[in-house]
Structures are given as C-alpha cells and as structure tokens.
N, C-alpha and C positions, 0 to 999 in steps of 0.2 A: 419416081423408081425406088420399088421397095427396098431397103439397105443390105438383106439378103442376098438381091440378085446383085447389086453392085459390087458384094465382096467376092461372089461364084464370079465375077468377070474376071477380078483382079486375080484372084487365086488361080483360075482356070490359064490364065496369061503365064501370073509367074510359074506355072507347070508345065510351059512349054507350046500349049495348044494356041492354035494359030486362029487369027480373030474370026477368021470366015466360021469355022469350025464350034466356036464360042456361039457365034450368031445363030448357028442351026442348033446345035443341043439346047441354048435357052428361048430358042424362038423369038430371036428379036432380029432387027436390023443390025446389017455392020456399020452403019452412021453410028448408033446407041452402044454399041458394043467399043467404038472406038474413043468416043465423047468418054465413057465412064473409065474404061482403060488409059486413059491420057490423063484424067482429072487427079490432081495433085493432093486438094483438101474435098473430102468426103462426108463433111459436116455440113448440114440441109443449110437452106439459106435462111438468114434471119428475115422474119414478117416484117414488111413494110407498113406502117401505119396509114392509113389510108386519111386524105384529108378531103372529107366533106364540106360543103357549104355548108352554112348555118342562118340561114335569111333573119330570123328575129335579131340575131346579134352582132353579124358581121358589119353591120353599118356602124355599129358602135365598139367595135372593137378594137381601135386604136386608142379609144378613149377609154376605154377599161382597162386596157395595157398599161397606160400610162397611170391611172390608178394606183393600180396593183404595183407598178415599176416605184411610184412615189412612195408607196408605204413601206418599202423594203429598210428604207432610214428611221423608222418611227419606230416607238416601243411595241411590243406585240398587242397589248391592250388597246391601243391607239389606230391598230390598224383596219381599212374596212374589213365588212363580214358580206358575203355574195348578199344579203339583206338591206346591207346599208347601200351597196352598189345600185341594188335594184331600187330601191326607194330615190335615190339622187338620180338613175336614168330615166325613171318619171316624171319628175317634178324637172328637171333643168333641162333635159333633152328630149323629153314627149316620148318615151319609149312605150310601146303598145304591145309589147312582148311578154311572154310570161316570165314568172320568177325562175321555174328550174331551167329555163334556156342561158338565164343570165349562170345559175349556180355551175350549170356544165361547163360554162366557158371559165370561170373562175377555177375551178377544180382541175381542167385540163391547162391553165396558163401557170398554175403552181404545180403540178405533176411534170410539165416540159420544164419547167425550172431547177425542181430537185434533180429531174433524169440528165442533166444536162444539154438545156437545149436540143432536143429534137434524137437525142442518141438512145434508142429506144432497145439496146439492149447491149450486153457484155459480150467482147470474146472471150467463150473459153479457151483455154490452153492448158494440155494434161501434159505433163512430164513424162519422159520414157518409165515405162514400170510401173505407173501408177493403174490399180485395177481396182474396181467395183464389183459386190458381189451381194447377189438379192438369190430369196426363192420364189417360185412361182407353184402353182397346181396344175395337173393336169392329170386326166385318165388314157390309160393304155390296156390294150389287151395282152397279158403274157401269161401263156401255157394254155390259152383259151380261156383264162379266167379275167375280167373285166377290174383294174384295179387303180384306186383314188393313188399317185405318186405324188410326188415333192422334186421340184426340177431347180438343181442350183445352177444359176448362171454366173458367169464369171466375166466382165469385160472388161478391156484394156481401150480403153478411150484414145491414147495416142495413136493406134494404128488400127482403130475401129473392128478389133476382131475381137471375139467371142467366144465361149467356149460353156458347155452343160453336162451336168452329171445327173443321170435321176437316182432316185433313192427314196425310200419308205417312208423317212422322216427326215424333222429338219433340225433335229437334238443335236448340241454342241459337237458330239463324237461324228455325227455323218457329215456335219459341217467340215469339221477337219478332214474325213474322209474322202471328200468331195473335192476339198481344195486339193489335197496330197495328190489326188488323180488326175487333177485337171494342169497341174505343174511337174506332173511325172514324177512324183518323187516315190510311190509306192514300187518297190521291188527294186530301184536302180541308186537309192541312199541310202548309207548303213546308219547314217543320224538321224532317221525319221522312222518308226515302227506305226502303224496306225491298225487298230484292231477293227475293221468295215463288218465284225460279224453282226452287230448288233443294229446295222441299217442295213441290212437286208431283210 
C-alpha cells in the first residue's frame, strides 16, 4: 500500500474519524484500515533474498566453501581465485559445469561473508528531529498558465511525515524561504526574516 495512504489512515484516525468512515472515504476495507492504524512501524519490510537452486555447483558447494574457508588464514596472494577453484574442480572432482557458475558461487560466498552471513540489510533508525530535504520538478496550471515548478519536499523519517512547498526556483534564498514556510517560521518568529519575493 502506498505510504501516502498509510499516512492518511493514521492522520484521519488521529483527527478523530471512526475507522469505518476512514474506510469509506479511502475506499478500503475496514480490516486494511485497522491493520495500518494499529501498525507501530510503517517502515517497508526488508527484501528477503531468494535462495534458488544452483544445479551446476550445488553438488560441489561444500567443497568450494571449504576451500574458501581454508583460504581465510592464508596470505591474500596465496588464496584461491575463482579460476583456480574451477580448475581444481575439473581436475579433482570431474566437474562438468561452466566457469561462470563457479565464479558466481565464489562471489556469492564472499558477499555473504562480508555482509555478516546473510544479514542482507541494516536497520535504519532515525532520531527524532532528523529531517531530509530535496527538490523535485513538476508542472501545474496556475491562473490558466502551465508552469514548470520546483517542489521542495522535507521528510521527517522518524515519524514518516513529509511536507512540500512549491516555488519557481531552487536557489538558496528559495530553499530558505521554503524551509521557513515548512517549519512555520514566516511571520511567527521575530528572529527569522525571509524575503520570498525572489522565489515567486
């Protein structure tokens, strides 16, 4: 489900709307609304690596892994390359598969070892108050005229909230004005004065 819809569910419920009403307005089932309203962590699930069979190397996988494991104690220049492992497989074990299959197995073994034996992702934790900002391009019709505009998007990853301000440019003064608008500083804080006329 898109992150926008998840955020809509949570903000509507925080605003006091009943879940049945949220489901009706967003055209979702009540179960879906309940699932995302009760969810504490909206982070996407990490992709799980798929373990496919490798018919050419599976019969020799433990032997290849043993050679690579034994190499860990040897000086770097004396360790087996994928080519040397392939040559030994052909000579010593009657291997009939391709070199590229052995090369892929060796690369996979080394990557798994470097990543910590199957930990395919790092958990991202964002401290409260952390923000990310970036610009994007879009077109809009303003006063009957189609304009190419810049969209400043500020994301707060800890809460999954995001805010956007449209402008004509992405110059430094426009970015400052956009950030001031996002954080509610324009007109409310005597210490921050931003001239937004150059960004219209």
